[in-house]
N, C-alpha and C positions, 0 to 999 in steps of 0.2 A: 226322841226330840233332840233338836240341835241346840248347842250352847250359844251359838252366835246366829242371829236372824239372817236369813239370806237376803233380805231387802231391808234397807233402813228408811225411816220416815223422811220426807223432804225437809222437814225442819232441822233434823239432825245434820243433813248434808249442808244446809245453809250455815249452821253454826261451825262446822268443820272448815268450810271454805273461808268464812270470815276470820277464823282463828289463824289459818295459814296466811291470809293476806296481811293481817296485822303483824304477824311474826316477820314477814318478808319486808314490809314497809316501815317497820318500827325504827331502824337506824336512820333512814332518810328523814322521817318525821321528827325524830329527836334532834337531828342536826339542823333542820329548818327552824324548829322552835328555838333552839339555842341562838341561832343567828338573829332571829327576830327579837329575842330578849336582849341580846347584846346591843343591837342597833337602837332599841328603845332606850336602853340605859345611857348610851352615849348621847343621843339626842336630848334626853332629859337632863343630862348634866351640863350641857352647853347652852349658852344663851348669847344673843348678839346684842352688843351695846350700840349706842348712838354713833360711835366713831366708825362703825362698819367692820370691826375685826372681832374675833372670837375671844372670850374669856373662859377659862376652865376653872373648876373649883380649886381653892388653895390647897397646898400640900398638908396644912394643919388639919383640914377636914377630910382628908383621904381616909378611906376605910382600911383597917389592918388587913394584910394579906399574909396568911401563914404565921400570924403572930408578930409581923413586922409591918410598920406603916410604910406604904408605898411612896417612893419619892416622886417629885414632879417630872412629868414627861418633857422631852425637848420642846414640844410645841407650847406647853404651859410656861416653860422657862422663857421662851421667846416673847410670849405675850406679856409676862411680868416685866421683862426688860423694857419692852416698848412702853408699857404703862408707867414705869418708873421714870423713863426719859421724858414722857409727855408731861408728868407733873412738875418737871424742873424747867420747862420752857415757858416763854411768855406768850406763845401763840398756840392755837388749837392744832395739835399735831395731826389728828385724824382728818380734819377739814383741809389743811394744807397738803397733806399727802394725796388725797383724792384729786385736788385741783391740779397739783403738779403732774400727777400721772396722766390725767386727762389732757393737759397741755402737751406733754411729751408724746402721747399717742397721736394727737392731732398733727404735731410737727413731723412725726415719723411717717404718717400717711402722706404728707406733702413730699417728703424725701423719696418715698417709694411710689410716687405717682407714675402711672403708665403700666404697660404690660410687664410681666415678670421675665422678660428676655431682653437681650440687646446690651449695648455698651452702657447706656444710661442706667439700666438696672444693676449691672455689674459694678459700676462706679458707686452707686448708692449703697450697695451691700458692703463694699470695701470701706467706704467712709463710716458706716455704722459700726463695723468691726473695729476700726481704728479708734473711734470715740469710746467704745467699750474698753479697749486696751488702755487709753489715756486715763479713764476713771479708775480702772483697776490699779494703775501705778500710783495715782493720787492717794487712794485709801490704803494701799499697802505701805506707803511712805510715812504714814503718821507715826510720830515718835522720833523721826530723824529730820531735823530742820534743814540740813544740807540737801538731802534728797528731795524734800518737799519743795524747796526753792527751784529745783530743776524741772519737776514734773507739773508744777502748777502755773507755769507761764508758757504760752504758745505764741511764738512770733508769727504774725500774719504774713510777713514777707519771706519767710523761710521756705525752702524747697519742699520740705516735708508737709507743711501746712497747705501749700498750694496743691500738692499732689493728692493729699488725702481729702481735703475739704473744699478745694477750689474748682472743681468741675463746674462748668457754666450752668448746667441744668439743675444742679443741686446745691450750689454755693450758698444761696440765700436761705434755703430751708435748713441746711446744716448749721449755719450761723445762728438761726433762731433756736435750733435744738441745743446748741452750746449755751445759749442764754438761759434756756429752761433748765439746763443741767448745772447752773450756778456760775458759769464763766461770765466775766465782765470784760468788755472791749475797752482798753485804755490806750490813749495816745502816748507814745514815748519818743522823746527827742533823739533823733539819729537812728533809732531802730524801727520806726514806724509803729503801727498798731500792735498791741500785745493783748492776747486773751489771757486774763488772770483768773485763777480760781481762789477766792478768799477763804482759805481752809479754816480760819479761826471763827468764821461766821456760822452759826448753827443752821440758819435757813439755807445757806449755800451747801452745807453738807447734806441736808435733807434733800435738796434739789439734785445733787449729784447721785446720791444713793437711789432716789426714786427713778431718775432717768436710766440708771444702770439696771434696775429691776425691769423697767419697761423694755430695754434692749434685750435682756435675757429672755423675757417671755416671748418677744418677737422671734428671737433665734430658735426657741423651742418650737414655735409654730412653723417656722421655716423647715425645720427638720421633720416635723410631722407631715407637712405637705409633700416634701420630697419631689420626685419627678412629676407629681400631679400639677406642678406649677405650669407645665406646658399646656394644660387644659384650661387654665384660667386666663382671663383677659385683663385682670388687675391684681393688686396685692392686698385687697381688703381682708383676705383670710389670714394674714399674718400680722394684723394690727391688733394688739391686745386691748382689752377693755378694762376700765377702772373697777368694774364689778368683779373681775376675776383676780384682782390684786388685793393683798392683805398687808396691813402695816407691819405685822410681826415678821413678814418675809424679809424686811430690811435687816433685821437682827441676824438672820440666817445667811445673808448674802455672802459674807466673807468669813463665816465661822469655820468652814471646812478647808479654806485655803491657807497654806502656810506662807509666812512672810519670807521674802528673799533673804538669803544668808547675810547679805551686807547690811540688812536692817535689824538683825537680831543681835542683842547685846551691845557691845561697844561700837564706837564709830569705826569706819574703814581705816586701815593703816595709811599714814601719810606717805608722800614720795620719799622722804628721808628715811622712814622706817623700812620701806621696801628696798631701798638701796643698801641699807645696813644689813638686812637679811640676805641680800644677794652676795655681799662681800663675805659674810660669815660662811655661806655655802661654798664659795670659791676657795677660801682658806681650808675648809674641811676637806675638800677634794684634793688640794695640794698636799695636805698631810697624809692622805691615803696613798697618793702616788709616791711620796718619799719613802713610805714603808715598803 
């Protein structure tokens, strides 16, 4: 008699094949199950409030991880900052944000009217980049009144303003976008009209930040479209929607950008101080030559 049967029952072969299949598929099934559980936990811990941006659980209710309570994530910190600011203002921050972003996107669509090629399109893109640069300088200059005075006033009769925002096809739309961004057109004796950004006004700062966020999202869409713009007949693909914008993104807008060296610490040296420093260096060099 043989110790091992020459033929196995069909049921035994089914069990063996099933065991091998489970052994082979087990890592993939475990990974899939883990991703599903993680996604469900994240979705369960997040809720959407009436302002249209996300709130995460506070750090005080966070579960301990390895015996240490986990700190707040960057996104949670941004939402908390936006919530704290909203409680200190006299207007509804969420409603104002969505309205300003929608107005900015509408003005942006007017600036980019027409096909994504040609001189008009190029002038429009350059004007939008210049506006983004102006807003960057404004918010980077906070804390330095001298620098703020320089970057928050744009003379309408200046060559730079005419070159950047005065192209006939886009001039009116760019001026409307400037207004949405918080700038006010004021008449000045002898200097003509001046576009002033009232940096002390909270609603003006909100307008400037929101328009800057809208321009950033449009630039991201431009990069994503790439050479595909030659296949398009308009620029609707690069106009952001208010549904894709989050109030907490305003907090992160300038967090990763370093301030210019002239705005950090003390004020820039005066002309007298620079002349004194130059004289000292000249005398030091003379002493070295005498030796």
